[in-house]
C-alpha positions in Angstrom: -66.3 -17.3 -36.7 -66.3 -18.5 -33.1 -65.2 -15.8 -30.5 -63.7 -16.9 -27.2 -63.4 -14.6 -24.2 -62.5 -14.7 -20.6 -59.7 -16.7 -18.9 -58.8 -20.2 -20.1 -57.7 -22.4 -17.2 -57.7 -26.0 -16.1 -61.3 -25.8 -14.7 -62.8 -24.6 -18.0 -60.6 -26.5 -20.5 -62.6 -29.7 -20.6 -66.0 -28.0 -21.2 -64.5 -25.8 -23.9 -63.0 -28.8 -25.6 -66.3 -30.6 -25.8 -68.1 -27.5 -27.2 -65.4 -26.8 -29.8 -65.4 -30.4 -31.0 -69.2 -30.2 -31.4 -68.9 -26.9 -33.4 -66.2 -28.4 -35.6 -68.4 -31.5 -36.3 -71.3 -29.3 -37.1 -69.5 -26.8 -39.3 -66.4 -28.5 -40.5 -64.5 -25.2 -40.8 -64.1 -22.8 -38.0 -62.1 -19.5 -37.5 -61.4 -19.1 -33.8 -61.1 -15.5 -32.6 -58.9 -15.3 -29.5 -58.7 -11.5 -29.2 -60.7 -11.6 -26.0 -59.0 -14.6 -24.4 -56.5 -14.7 -21.6 -54.7 -17.9 -20.6 -53.8 -18.7 -17.0 -52.7 -22.2 -17.7 -50.9 -22.6 -21.0 -51.2 -26.5 -21.3 -55.0 -25.8 -21.6 -54.3 -24.5 -25.1 -53.8 -28.2 -26.2 -57.6 -28.6 -26.0 -57.7 -26.8 -29.4 -55.7 -29.7 -30.9 -57.6 -32.4 -29.1 -60.9 -31.0 -30.1 -59.8 -30.8 -33.7 -58.6 -34.4 -33.6 -61.8 -35.6 -32.1 -63.8 -33.9 -34.9 -61.8 -35.9 -37.5 -58.9 -33.5 -38.2 -57.9 -32.2 -41.6 -59.6 -32.2 -44.1 -62.8 -33.2 -42.3 -62.4 -30.5 -39.7 -60.4 -27.4 -40.1 -59.5 -24.7 -37.6 -57.6 -21.4 -37.9 -56.8 -19.0 -35.0 -57.0 -15.3 -35.5 -56.7 -12.4 -33.0 -54.1 -13.8 -30.7 -51.9 -11.0 -29.2 -48.1 -11.2 -29.2 -47.9 -13.0 -25.9 -50.5 -15.6 -26.7 -48.9 -16.1 -30.1 -45.6 -16.9 -28.5 -47.3 -19.4 -26.2 -49.2 -21.1 -29.1 -45.9 -21.5 -30.9 -44.1 -22.7 -27.8 -46.6 -25.3 -27.0 -46.6 -26.4 -30.7 -50.3 -25.7 -31.1 -49.4 -23.5 -34.1 -48.1 -26.6 -35.9 -51.6 -28.1 -35.9 -53.6 -24.9 -36.1 -52.5 -22.0 -38.3 -52.3 -18.5 -36.8 -53.7 -15.8 -39.0 -53.0 -12.0 -38.7 -56.4 -11.1 -40.3 -59.7 -12.5 -41.5 -58.5 -12.5 -45.1 -55.4 -14.5 -44.2 -57.5 -16.9 -42.2 -59.7 -17.6 -45.3 -56.5 -18.6 -47.2 -55.0 -20.7 -44.4 -58.2 -22.7 -43.8 -57.7 -24.3 -47.2 -54.1 -25.4 -46.5 -53.0 -28.5 -44.7 -51.0 -27.6 -41.5 -47.7 -29.3 -40.8 -49.2 -31.5 -38.0 -52.5 -33.2 -38.4 -54.3 -35.6 -36.1 -57.4 -37.8 -35.9 -58.8 -39.5 -32.9 -61.4 -42.2 -32.3 -62.7 -43.8 -29.0 -62.9 -47.5 -29.4 -65.0 -49.8 -27.1 -63.6 -53.0 -25.7 -65.3 -55.3 -28.1 -64.2 -58.1 -30.5 -64.8 -55.7 -33.4 -62.2 -53.2 -32.1 -59.6 -54.2 -34.6 -62.1 -53.7 -37.5 -63.0 -50.2 -36.2 -59.2 -49.4 -36.0 -58.5 -50.6 -39.5 -61.4 -48.6 -40.9 -60.3 -45.4 -39.2 -56.6 -45.8 -40.3 -57.6 -46.6 -43.9 -59.8 -43.5 -44.2 -57.1 -41.3 -42.7 -54.4 -42.6 -45.0 -56.6 -41.9 -48.0 -57.6 -38.4 -46.7 -54.0 -37.6 -46.0 -52.7 -39.1 -49.2 -50.3 -41.5 -47.6 -51.8 -44.7 -49.1 -48.4 -46.4 -49.2 -48.5 -46.5 -45.4 -52.1 -47.9 -45.2 -51.4 -51.6 -45.0 -48.6 -51.4 -42.3 -50.6 -48.7 -40.4 -53.6 -51.0 -40.3 -51.5 -53.9 -38.9 -49.9 -51.8 -36.2 -53.2 -50.1 -35.1 -55.0 -53.5 -35.1 -52.3 -55.0 -32.9 -52.3 -52.1 -30.4 -56.1 -51.9 -30.1 -56.5 -55.7 -29.9 -53.8 -55.8 -27.2 -56.0 -53.4 -25.1 -59.1 -55.6 -25.6 -57.2 -58.8 -24.7 -55.0 -57.6 -21.8 -56.0 -54.2 -20.5 -59.7 -55.0 -21.0 -60.7 -51.3 -21.2 -61.9 -49.1 -24.0 -59.2 -47.3 -25.9 -58.4 -44.1 -27.6 -56.7 -44.4 -31.0 -54.9 -41.3 -32.2 -53.1 -40.8 -35.6 -50.7 -37.9 -36.0 -49.0 -37.1 -39.2 -46.0 -34.8 -39.4 -43.2 -34.3 -41.9 -41.2 -36.9 -39.9 -43.8 -39.7 -40.3 -47.0 -41.2 -38.9 -47.5 -41.8 -35.1 -50.1 -44.3 -34.0 -51.0 -44.0 -30.3 -53.4 -46.2 -28.3 -54.4 -45.0 -24.8 -56.0 -47.4 -22.4 -57.2 -47.1 -18.8 -55.5 -50.0 -17.1 -52.7 -49.0 -14.8 -49.6 -51.2 -15.1 -46.7 -51.9 -12.7 -43.1 -51.5 -13.8 -42.8 -55.3 -14.2 -46.0 -55.4 -16.3 -44.7 -52.6 -18.5 -41.4 -54.4 -19.0 -43.3 -57.5 -20.3 -45.3 -55.7 -22.9 -43.0 -57.0 -25.6 -43.0 -60.6 -24.3 -44.0 -62.9 -27.1 -44.5 -65.9 -24.8 -48.0 -66.9 -23.8 -51.2 -66.0 -25.7 -51.0 -63.5 -28.5 -47.9 -62.1 -30.3 -47.4 -59.3 -27.8 -45.8 -56.3 -29.5 -43.4 -58.3 -31.6 -45.2 -57.3 -34.8 -45.3 -53.7 -33.8 -41.5 -53.8 -33.0 -40.8 -55.3 -36.4 -42.9 -52.8 -38.4 -42.1 -49.6 -36.5 -39.2 -47.2 -36.9 -39.4 -47.0 -33.1 -42.1 -47.5 -30.5 -42.6 -47.0 -26.8 -44.9 -46.9 -23.8 -46.0 -43.8 -21.8 -47.3 -44.8 -18.3 -49.9 -42.8 -16.4 -51.6 -43.2 -13.0 -54.8 -44.3 -14.7 -53.4 -46.3 -17.7 -50.8 -46.0 -20.5 -50.3 -45.1 -24.1 -48.4 -47.4 -26.5 -47.2 -45.6 -29.6 -45.5 -46.5 -32.8 -43.7 -44.3 -35.3 -43.8 -45.2 -39.0 -41.6 -43.4 -41.5 -43.2 -42.0 -44.6 -42.7 -44.1 -47.7 -44.0 -41.6 -50.2 -44.1 -37.8 -50.4 -47.1 -37.6 -48.1 -48.3 -34.5 -49.9 
């Protein structure tokens, strides 16, 4: 069990995320006791999800929260953290929940801007589809992830963060880069003229897809509907 105390705020969130990800990598399964924790900035609670994804996510890394009071429990549910990290009322219940797959599971990998980026993406996606028992999505997921990561290498020319998130609605593949783009450049992301295929392949394979711009880059995401039971 890992006990957290004090006040969780923006200033401490990054450090805690790094520590938690390391503990998850070392131990694999962690029960997080929040009975001594207060939260001044509720978005900081998302670090629990990000740390879990960085450590490989279910089933490689498993996290259960225990000891949250009524107010914190409401916040964890309101921010949807509870969809990815089960909330237990007791230690005994935590021991049961840590063996069960939560409704929302994620896995994240940092990928350098190298020619082998697509190979790294395909390997991660293939492993996740096997671990999550969604092999029917493996081939199309590899194609989409490869295209998105390669697009970053060829055009954004930065490293990228590849995140896979599985929910009952399907699989979301997200690739974050660190190359800011103007409105005109964002509008041309799907242009198939010039070098490369743009995002034509992604458009054809995805149920839907989109772009989220930030001041320091963007995320291009694709949603794939489940073709099996995903159980």
